[in-house]
C-alpha positions in Angstrom: 129.7 130.1 -82.4 128.5 132.3 -85.3 130.6 130.2 -87.7 128.9 127.0 -86.4 125.5 128.5 -86.8 126.2 129.5 -90.4 127.5 126.0 -91.1 124.3 124.5 -89.6 122.1 126.7 -91.7 124.0 125.8 -94.8 123.6 122.1 -94.1 119.9 122.6 -93.4 119.3 124.5 -96.7 121.2 121.7 -98.5 119.0 119.0 -97.0 115.8 121.0 -97.8 117.0 121.4 -101.4 117.7 117.7 -101.7 114.3 117.0 -100.2 112.5 119.3 -102.7 114.5 117.8 -105.6 113.6 114.3 -104.4 109.9 115.4 -104.1 109.9 116.9 -107.6 111.5 113.8 -109.0 108.9 111.6 -107.3 106.1 113.7 -108.7 107.6 113.5 -112.2 107.9 109.8 -112.0 104.3 109.5 -110.8 103.1 111.7 -113.7 105.2 109.7 -116.1 103.7 106.4 -114.8 100.1 107.8 -115.1 100.9 109.0 -118.6 102.2 105.6 -119.7 99.2 103.9 -118.0 96.7 106.3 -119.7 98.4 105.7 -123.1 98.3 102.0 -122.6 94.7 102.1 -121.7 93.8 104.2 -124.7 95.8 101.9 -127.1 94.0 98.9 -125.6 90.6 100.6 -125.9 91.3 101.6 -129.5 92.4 98.0 -130.2 89.2 96.6 -128.8 87.2 99.1 -130.7 88.9 98.2 -134.0 88.4 94.5 -133.3 84.7 95.0 -132.6 84.2 97.1 -135.7 85.9 94.6 -138.0 84.1 91.7 -136.3 80.8 93.5 -137.1 81.9 94.1 -140.7 82.9 90.4 -141.1 79.5 89.3 -139.7 77.7 91.7 -142.0 79.5 90.4 -145.0 78.7 86.8 -144.1 75.0 87.7 -143.6 75.0 89.3 -147.1 75.8 86.0 -148.6 72.7 84.3 -147.2 70.1 87.1 -147.6 67.1 86.5 -149.8 64.9 89.0 -151.6 61.4 87.5 -152.0 59.9 90.4 -153.9 62.2 93.4 -154.3 66.0 93.6 -154.4 66.8 97.2 -153.4 70.3 96.4 -152.2 71.7 94.8 -149.1 69.4 96.8 -146.8 66.3 95.3 -148.3 67.4 91.7 -147.8 66.0 89.1 -145.3 68.1 86.7 -143.3 66.4 83.3 -143.3 65.5 81.9 -139.8 65.3 78.2 -139.3 62.1 76.8 -137.8 60.5 80.0 -136.5 58.0 79.3 -133.7 55.9 82.5 -134.1 54.1 82.6 -137.5 51.9 85.6 -138.7 48.4 84.7 -139.8 48.5 84.4 -143.6 44.7 84.9 -143.8 44.8 88.5 -142.6 44.9 91.6 -144.8 48.2 93.4 -144.1 47.5 97.1 -144.4 50.8 98.9 -144.1 51.0 102.7 -143.8 54.5 104.2 -144.3 55.7 107.8 -143.8 58.4 109.0 -146.2 59.8 112.1 -144.6 63.6 112.2 -145.2 66.1 112.3 -148.0 69.6 111.0 -147.9 72.6 113.1 -146.7 74.3 115.0 -149.6 77.2 112.5 -149.5 74.9 109.7 -150.6 72.3 111.7 -152.5 72.9 109.6 -155.6 71.9 106.4 -153.8 68.4 105.0 -153.1 66.4 106.8 -150.4 67.1 104.9 -147.2 63.5 105.0 -146.1 62.3 103.5 -149.4 64.8 100.7 -149.0 63.4 100.0 -145.5 59.9 99.9 -147.0 61.1 97.3 -149.5 62.7 95.3 -146.6 59.4 95.3 -144.6 57.5 94.0 -147.6 60.2 91.3 -148.2 59.9 90.3 -144.5 56.2 89.9 -144.7 56.4 87.7 -147.8 59.3 85.7 -146.4 57.1 85.1 -143.3 54.6 83.3 -145.5 52.2 86.2 -146.3 50.9 86.2 -149.9 51.7 89.4 -151.8 48.0 89.9 -152.6 47.4 90.2 -148.8 49.8 93.1 -148.5 48.5 96.6 -149.1 51.2 99.3 -148.8 50.5 103.1 -148.7 53.3 105.6 -148.7 52.6 109.2 -147.5 55.4 111.6 -148.4 56.0 114.9 -146.7 59.0 116.9 -145.7 62.2 116.2 -147.6 60.7 112.8 -148.6 58.9 114.5 -151.4 62.1 114.7 -153.4 62.0 110.9 -153.9 58.6 111.2 -155.7 59.7 113.8 -158.3 60.4 113.4 -162.0 63.8 113.1 -163.5 63.4 116.6 -165.0 62.7 118.1 -161.5 65.5 116.1 -159.9 68.1 117.1 -162.6 67.1 120.7 -162.2 67.5 120.7 -158.4 70.1 118.0 -157.7 72.1 117.8 -161.0 71.4 114.0 -161.4 68.7 111.5 -162.3 66.3 110.5 -159.6 67.8 107.3 -158.3 64.5 106.2 -156.7 62.3 105.9 -159.8 63.0 102.2 -160.5 62.3 101.2 -156.9 59.2 103.3 -156.8 58.0 101.7 -160.0 58.5 98.3 -158.5 56.6 99.3 -155.4 53.8 100.7 -157.6 53.6 97.4 -159.5 52.8 95.7 -156.2 49.8 98.0 -155.7 51.5 100.5 -153.5 49.6 103.9 -153.2 51.8 107.1 -153.1 50.3 110.2 -151.6 52.1 113.6 -151.3 51.2 116.2 -148.7 49.9 119.4 -150.2 51.2 121.5 -147.3 54.7 120.2 -147.8 54.4 120.8 -151.6 53.6 124.5 -150.9 56.3 124.8 -148.2 59.0 123.4 -150.4 57.7 125.0 -153.6 57.1 121.8 -155.4 54.4 121.8 -158.0 52.0 118.9 -158.7 53.6 118.6 -162.2 57.0 117.9 -160.6 55.6 114.7 -159.0 55.6 111.4 -160.8 52.2 111.0 -162.6 50.7 108.3 -160.3 51.3 110.2 -157.1 48.1 111.5 -155.4 48.0 114.8 -153.6 46.2 115.5 -150.4 45.5 118.7 -148.5 47.8 117.4 -145.7 49.6 114.3 -144.8 48.0 114.4 -141.3 44.5 113.6 -142.5 45.8 110.9 -144.7 47.6 109.3 -141.7 44.6 109.5 -139.4 42.1 108.3 -142.0 44.1 105.3 -143.0 44.7 104.4 -139.4 41.0 104.4 -138.9 40.7 102.2 -141.9 42.8 99.6 -140.1 46.2 100.4 -141.5 49.3 99.7 -139.4 51.4 102.9 -139.2 55.2 102.6 -139.5 
């Protein structure tokens, strides 16, 4: 009797062991399947992402070939894509008073390139002219404060502080030739320890950018 009991227990333990082994194998197979499915999903997602990125780059390159630069060519970012037969046309008889804030400088990795905000200003002017507005009807004012002051400094100042020529001077000169007014914030000059002499000679200095912004808005300027 005792021998039979021991034999029964041995068989029972064997069955339990096989059951546990089978359960572990099943769990491993399930995990392996989930792993493979996750990897496949990630690969598919990466593939879709890469396709979208390249499609965007290809579209951008195609647009670059048709862009026009009615007034200023400050690189691709300042170009205008022509639109066939637009149905909303701005009034060419209005005076377009445009008030821009220049508050940022480029990241260090692209410090030698044109200030991105200045490129955008050039693009906006190009867009107005491309829309049929005469250049004499466009009156830009640029108010610089914060790190945007750097763009309005002389080559001497720029070389001393950034070890290179100021890449923005040519574009700024082109904007000035259109009648653009440049105004620097005196508070920012003091904060960043920039002297009036460090600014390009045609840049005006105000006590603060804030009163320039408010006063020009009250004069009817559109603030960007």
